[in-house]
N, C-alpha and C positions, 0 to 999 in steps of 0.2 A: 782062873786057869789061863796060862800064857797062850797068846794067839800066834806064837812062832810056828810057822808051817814049813820052815826051811830045813832041809836035810843037812847033815854034816858036810856032805859033798858040795851042796849048793853054797853053804856058808864059806867053805874053803875057796870055791871059785870066786865068790864076791870079794873075799879078802885078797886073793891073788891079783884081781883086776883093779882094786880100788885103794889098797892100803898105802901104796907109795906114790900115787899120782892123783892129781885133781881130775875127777870124772865129771863131765858135763851132765846135765839132766838128760839130754838126748842119748848119751852113752849109757846112762843108768836104765833108761827105757829099753834100749836095745838089749842090755844084759838081762833085764827082767823078762823080756819076750823070749830070749834064748833059754832061760831057766824055767819058763812058764810059771812065773811068780807075779803077784801083784806088785806094783811099784813101791808101795809102802813097805813091803817086806824087804826089798832090796835096799831101800833108803836106810832102814834100821840095820840091815846086814853091813852096809858100808860103815855106819857109825860104830858098830861092834868091832870092826877091824881097826878102825882108825883111833878109837878111844879106849880099846881094850876093855869093853864092858859086855855084859850079857844082854840078851834081847830085852828082858824085863827091866834091867837097869837103864837101858837107853830110853825105852818108852816112858818109864816112870819119871826120868829126868826131864824129858821133853814136856810132859804134862805139868810137872812141877814148875816149869818156867812160867806158866800162866797164872800161878797162884795169886800174885799181886793184882794182875789185870782182871781176874775174876772178882776180886774184892772191890776193885774200882768200878766194875760193871754194876755190882750190887748197890754201891753208893749212888751211881747215876740213876739206877732204877727206883731206888727208895725215895730219895729227896734231893737229888742233884739238880743244880741250877747253873747251866753253862753260860758264859758270857756271849757265846755265839749261837748256841742251840736252845737256850732257855731250859724249860722243863719238859722238852719233847718226850723223853723216855718215861717219866712218871705219868704224863698225859696219856700215853699209849698203854702203859701198864695197868692203868685204872679201868680200862675198857676190856671187853670180852676178848678171849683168845681168838685170833683170826681178824683182828681189827684192820689189818692191811691186806692180807691174802687169805684165801680159803685153805691153802696148804699150811697146816698148823706148824710144821717143822720150820719151813722157810719164813713164815710169819714171825715165829719166835726169834729166829736168827736175826731178822731185820730189827726187831724191837731191841734185842740185846746188843746188837752192833751199835745202835744209837745210844743205848745206855752206857756202853763202854766209852764212847766219845764224850758224853757228858761227864762220866767219872774221870776221864782223862783231864778235863778242864778243872776238875775239883781236886783230885789227889794224884794225877799223873798216871802214866802207863809205862811199862817196860817196852821200849821201842824195838821193832825189827828193822825194816827199811826206815821206818819212822814210827811215831805213835799212831799215825793214820791207819796203816795196815794191821796194826795190833787190834784195832777195833773189830773188823770182820772176823779175824782169827778167833778172838775171844768170844764174840757173839755166837759164832758157829758152834764152838765147843760147849758154850752154856746151853744152847738149844739141844745139843746131843744129850747133855746131862738130864735136862728136864724131860725129854721124850724117851728116857729110859734106854738109851743105847748102851750096850755092854761096856762097862768101864774099861776093860782091856782094849776094846775097839776104839774108844775115845782116846786112849793113850797112843795107840798106833796111829790114829788120824793126826794127832798133835805132832807126831814126828814128821809126817809128810808135809803138814802145813809149815813147819819150821824149815824143812828142806827147801821148799819153794820160796819161802820168805827170805832165807839166807842168800839166795841168788839175787833177789831184788835189793837186799840190804847192801850187797857188794856193788850193785850197779847204781845205787842212789847217790849221786854226787852233787846235786843241786836241787832247786825247788821243782816240784812237779808231782801231782797226784798220780800221774801215769806210772811212776815207779814206786808208789806207796799205797795209800788207801784204796784208790780205785783200781790201778793197774795190778799191783801185787795182790791186793785183796781179791780181785776177780780171778786171777790165775790160781791162787791157793785154794779158793772156794771151789773152783771147777775141778781141780785135782782131788781135793778131799772128798767131794760129793761123788765123783766118778769112781774113785777107789772104794769108797764106802758102799756104793751101790753094786759092787762086783765087777766093775769095768776092768779091762786089761790095761797093762802099762801103756800100750799104744793108744788106747782110747783116752786114758788120762792125758797123754800128751796132746792129742787132738783137741780135747776139751779146753786145755790151757791155751792152745794156739788161738782158737776162735774167741776165747774170753779176753785175751790180751788185745785183740784187734781193735775194738771200739775205744780202748783206753789210750791209744798211742797219741802222744803229744798233749794230753789233757793237763792243764796247769793246776796248781793248788795255791800255795802262798803267792801273793798276798790276799787272794780271795778268801782264804781261810779265816781272816779276821774281819770279814763282813758277815753279818748275821744271817744264818740259815743255809747258806750255799753248801757247806760241807756235808750236810745231812744226806743229800742225794748222791754225793760221791761215794761215801762209805756204804750207804745203803745199796747203791747200785752194784757194788762188788758182790753182794750176796745174790742179787737178782741176775746179774750177767753170768756169774759162776754157775748158778743153778740152770739157767737157760742153756749154757754151753754143754753142761753135763747131760741134760735131757736130750739135746739135739744129737749128741754123739751116741748115746746109749739107745735112743728110740728110733733112729733113722740111719740111712746109709749116706749121710752127708759127706761129700768128698773133701778131704783136707790133705793137701800135698806138701805143705811147708813143714820143714823140720822144726821142732820146738826150740832147738838151740839158735837157729836163724831168727826166729820170732823174738826171742828174749834179747839177743844181741842187737837186733834192730831197735827194739823198744828202748834199750839202754842208750844207744847212739842218738836216737831222736830226743830222748830226755835231755842229754847234754847239749845238743845243738839247738833245740827249740826254746829252751828255758829263757835265755836272755831276751829274745824277741818277744815271746809271749808275756813275760813278766812286765816288760816295759808298757805294753798295751794294757795289761791288767791294772797297773798302777794308775795310768791316766784316767781310766773310767771308774775304778773302784775306790780310789784313795779317799774321796769325800765320805764314803760309807764305812771306812775302817772304824772299828771299835777303839776308843781311846780312854786312857786313864788320866784324869786331870792332874794327878801328882806327877805323871811322866811328862805331860805336855808342858807343865810349868818349868821343866828343865830346859826347854828349847830356847834358843836365842830369839828375841822378839822379832827380828828381821826375818827369820825363817818362818815363824808362825804367820806373818803377814802374807807370805807367798802361797799359803794354802788356798787351793781353788774352792770356792763355795759350792755347795751342792747344786744350787739353782743354775749356775753357769754350766756345769757338767751336764745337767739334765737338759738344758736348752740346746746345747751343742749336739747332744745325742739325738734329740728329737729332730733337729734340722738335718742331721746326717741320714736319719731314717726317712725323712720326708723326701729328700733328694733321691734316695735309693728306691723308694716306692713310686716315684713319679713315672717310671716306665711301665708300671703294672698295667695289665689289661683289665677290663671290667671284671667284676667278681665272677660272673657266670662264664667267663672265658679264660679263667685262670690257668687251667691245665693246658699243656702244650699238646702237639700232635704225637701220635705213637712213634716211639723210637725203638728200632731193633738194636741188638748188640749189647744191651745191658746197661747203658749209661747215657743219659741225655747230655752230660757235659763232655764225656770222652768220645762219644760217637755222634750224638745228635747235632751238636754245634759244628764240628768239623764237616759233617755231611751237608748241612745247610750252607756252609761256606762254599763247598764244592758245587752245590746246586746253583748258587748265584753265579759262580764262574761259568758253569755250563750254559746258563741263559745268556751270557755275554759273548761266548766264543762263537766263531763262524767257521764252518767247514770241518774237514777231517782232522782228528787229533793225531799228532805224531809223538808228542812228549808231554809228560806231566811231572812237575817237580813239587814235592810236598815238604813243607817245613813245619815241625811240631816242637813245642816246648817240652821240656824233660818229662813231665807227667804224662802228656799225651803220647809222646814218643814211646814211653815204656808200655803203653797200652795199644801199640800199633796192631797187635793181632786182632783187636776188635774194631779199630776205627779205620784202618786202611781200606778194607773191603768196602766199607760204607762210603768213604771219600771217593773211591774209584767209581762206585755205582752212581754217585751223585754227579761226578765230573764228566763221565763218559755218556751216561744215559739220562741224567737229570732225575734219577730215581728218588722217590720220596723217602723220608726217614723210616716209614712204616713198611717198606717193601722187603719183607722177609725172604721172599723167593729169590729176588735178585741178589740180596745180601749173601745168600747161601751159595750161589753159583758164580758170582761175578769174577772171582779170581781165576776161574778155569775157562772163561769165555775167550774164543780166538781173537776177537776184536781187542780185548783188553791185553791179552798176551802180546799182541803186535805193537803195543805202545811202549815207548821207552819211559819207564817210571822210575823216579829216584826219590829217596826218602832221607831227610836230614834232620838231626836233632839240633835245636837252638837253645841257648842258655836263658834267653829273656823269658820271664814268666808270661803265661797266658797266650803266647803267640801261636797262631795257626795261619799258615800262608799256603797259597797254591798258585802255580803258574802253569797255564795250559798253552802249548804251542799247537796252532792249527793252521791249515793252509790258506784260510781266508782272513781270519782275525784271531790273534792270540790274546790272552787275557792274563791279568795278574790281580790277585786279591790278597791284601794284607789285613788280617782280622784278628780279633781277640776272642778267646774262648769264654763262653758264658753258660751257666746252668740252664736247664729247661730247654735245651736246643736253641737258645738265642745266640745271636752273633753281634759283635761290635766291629764295625768296618772302620779301619784306620785309613786305608788308601786303596786305590784300585786303578787298573788300566783296562779299558780306555778312560774311565773316570769314576770317581766315587759316586757322583750323582746317578750315573747309569746303574751302578751296583745297587744303590739304595732303591732305585725304581724297580729293578729286577726283583729284589727281595720283597718289595711290596706286592708285586704281581704274584709272587709265589706264596704269599702269606707267611713269610718268615719274619719273626719278631726281631727287630734291630734295636739295640740299646747302646748307650754311650760307653 
């Protein structure tokens, strides 16, 4: 029995709005809310208008698109052996249902997602944004089949998955799991599960937004040709999508961002970040790439000699970690002091910079100049109140009462405060003009409310001494 719940009038409205123009996902969400329809219905309605097909013809064609991928999944499940994932799918399939999670449906979706990736390495998959996102799409549908979801509902869900996937397919222009297995997979899983569980179109969009968030900028190739790493990318798509769906459906979690803005940002980050991230990936992962002797034999001998041995990369990495960890406090003192405002790096570190400046200034403050790098500047709503309470009163990062009221205090309102954005990364600077002694602190932002002091007036040594008295951790 067809799951088409659209009236002729609704179908006509959808056709009128979508037939002759490209509609964004956010516009389709708004249309679904207006018509009081699930997003999946509007997605199919759009396809009906643009492809001149009936409802059932659209959903059947969408599900049929996964025919090869489902066969590849079965191959991976039965006896597949991937050059990067080994026999992970068959290993899990041999064990009891619930081998990873107690939620049987999500557990099966995870196992089948991995099986699809193994099958991909054996017989290939039909790609969407890539073959990576085809894995969670196929795994999720296979889990629906096994758990006896209505076949018509499975077809309808496949249409919504393909709609989300098609957007990421258009945006995938370079390497990056953020627009493929992990990013697209998380978004499509969130959309499919929220719609399947009876969520509104608006809830589907919210679930997609928070599912996309942790995937931004996440790389893939060339890590994908190192053994094992791909498993948690594509598997996490199921987990993150499910979490996002449950959070939206089971709570009043506020989500203000428009889904179109989130996807557009993800696509731009994908393009901008890939070159830099890939260069770092290659440096560290290249010695661990899987190689075929027949291919390596084709290389010029001089090129082969330039390959960095594993032990050199390992030794360099360990030395980098050793230097990084040298500033660590004793194990039992690892955690920093309480920080209000929601972020130790965006609020705690700038506040401690201001506290140091407060300890150095003398007399009444007449002016405060704050300079923040782009990331900190964009979060000025949460860090400027903290900076001012630290600079004017020397308030601790944990002083929630002062944080809540500082912007409205007469003493603070009487001070000439300026705020400037700077392009240099990590920068946080403060200049306090006071009638007895003015101070300047040039510092760098660090996580855990730590501070790196570059320069200071009256002197860097006095700033370091003040930080020590205040119990503020200073790092290089």
